[in-house]
C-alpha positions as CSV (number, residue, x, y, z in Angstrom):
1,M,-4.6,-1.8,19.6
2,K,-5.8,-5.4,19.8
3,R,-8.9,-6.3,17.8
4,N,-11.0,-7.1,20.9
5,E,-10.2,-3.8,22.6
6,P,-12.8,-1.0,22.1
7,E,-11.5,2.1,20.4
8,G,-12.4,4.1,23.5
9,L,-9.9,2.2,25.6
10,A,-7.0,3.3,23.5
11,Q,-8.3,6.9,23.5
12,R,-8.5,6.7,27.3
13,R,-5.0,5.5,27.6
14,A,-3.8,8.3,25.3
15,E,-5.6,10.9,27.4
16,M,-3.9,9.6,30.6
17,I,-0.5,9.7,29.0
18,V,-1.1,13.3,27.9
19,L,-2.2,14.2,31.4
20,V,0.9,12.6,32.9
21,Q,3.3,14.2,30.3
22,S,1.8,17.6,31.0
23,G,2.2,17.3,34.7
24,Q,-1.5,17.3,35.5
25,L,-1.5,13.7,36.8
26,T,1.1,11.3,38.3
27,A,1.9,8.0,36.6
28,T,0.6,6.3,39.7
29,E,-2.7,8.1,39.5
30,A,-3.0,7.4,35.8
31,A,-2.3,3.7,36.4
32,R,-4.9,3.6,39.1
33,R,-7.6,5.2,36.9
34,L,-6.8,2.8,34.1
35,G,-6.9,-0.2,36.5
36,V,-3.3,-1.4,35.7
37,S,0.0,-1.4,37.5
38,R,2.5,1.4,37.1
39,K,4.8,-0.9,35.2
40,T,2.0,-1.6,32.6
41,Y,1.3,2.2,32.4
42,Y,4.9,2.9,31.7
43,Q,5.0,0.3,29.0
44,W,2.0,1.9,27.3
45,E,3.6,5.3,27.7
46,R,6.9,4.2,26.2
47,R,5.1,2.6,23.2
48,A,2.9,5.7,22.7
49,L,5.9,8.0,22.8
50,E,7.9,5.8,20.4
51,G,5.0,5.7,18.0
52,M,4.6,9.4,18.1
53,V,8.3,10.0,17.4
54,G,8.1,7.5,14.5
55,A,5.0,9.2,13.1
56,L,6.7,12.6,13.3
57,G,9.9,11.6,11.7
58,E,11.0,12.9,8.3
59,K,9.2,11.3,5.5
60,A,9.9,11.5,1.8
61,S,7.6,14.0,0.1
62,G,5.3,13.0,-2.7
63,R,3.7,9.7,-3.5
64,P,5.3,6.6,-2.1
65,P,7.1,4.6,-4.7
66,K,5.2,1.9,-6.5
67,I,6.0,-1.6,-5.3
68,R,7.4,-3.7,-8.1
69,D,5.5,-6.7,-9.0
70,E,7.9,-8.8,-11.1
71,Q,5.3,-11.4,-12.0
72,K,2.9,-8.6,-13.2
73,E,5.7,-7.0,-15.2
74,A,6.6,-10.3,-16.8
75,L,3.0,-10.9,-17.8
76,Q,2.7,-7.3,-19.2
77,K,5.9,-7.8,-21.3
78,R,4.6,-11.2,-22.6
79,L,1.2,-9.6,-23.4
80,G,3.0,-6.8,-25.3
81,G,4.9,-9.4,-27.3
82,L,1.7,-11.3,-28.1
83,E,-0.1,-8.1,-29.1
84,E,2.8,-7.2,-31.4
85,R,2.8,-10.7,-33.0
86,E,-1.0,-10.4,-33.5
87,R,-0.5,-7.0,-35.2
88,I,2.1,-8.4,-37.5
89,R,-0.1,-11.5,-38.3
90,A,-3.0,-9.2,-39.2
91,Q,-0.7,-7.2,-41.5
92,V,0.5,-10.4,-43.2
93,E,-3.1,-11.5,-43.7
94,R,-4.0,-8.1,-45.3
95,I,-0.9,-8.4,-47.6
96,R,-1.8,-11.9,-48.6
97,S,-5.4,-10.8,-49.3
98,V,-4.1,-8.0,-51.5
99,V,-1.7,-10.3,-53.3
100,A,-4.5,-12.9,-53.8
101,E,-6.8,-10.2,-55.2
102,S,-4.1,-9.0,-57.6
103,K,-3.6,-12.6,-58.8
104,D,-7.3,-13.1,-59.4
105,S,-7.5,-9.8,-61.2
106,A,-4.5,-10.7,-63.4
107,E,-5.9,-14.1,-64.2
108,K,-9.2,-12.6,-65.3
109,K,-7.6,-10.4,-67.9
């Protein structure tokens, strides 16, 4: 449906297609009611039926697979590495602090 078409127009077209497909209306009459040529009506009908077949086709069950975002994955990997380095740096600082306290304690004795 085009952006400038009211939703009701698409609904009306769908109703006409259903009436024609069920034998309650001819394509000529549906085209006349919609104010278009039979050729245009048949184009709409073909598109509608193709869309319906596509919508009713077999689909994989469950959630759709996540789309990989390689840039996001690279940034997450880099962040993980930076977090690991920061964790190690903090441990080294704690060890240095303990060593420094030990030296100070030993020198005071």
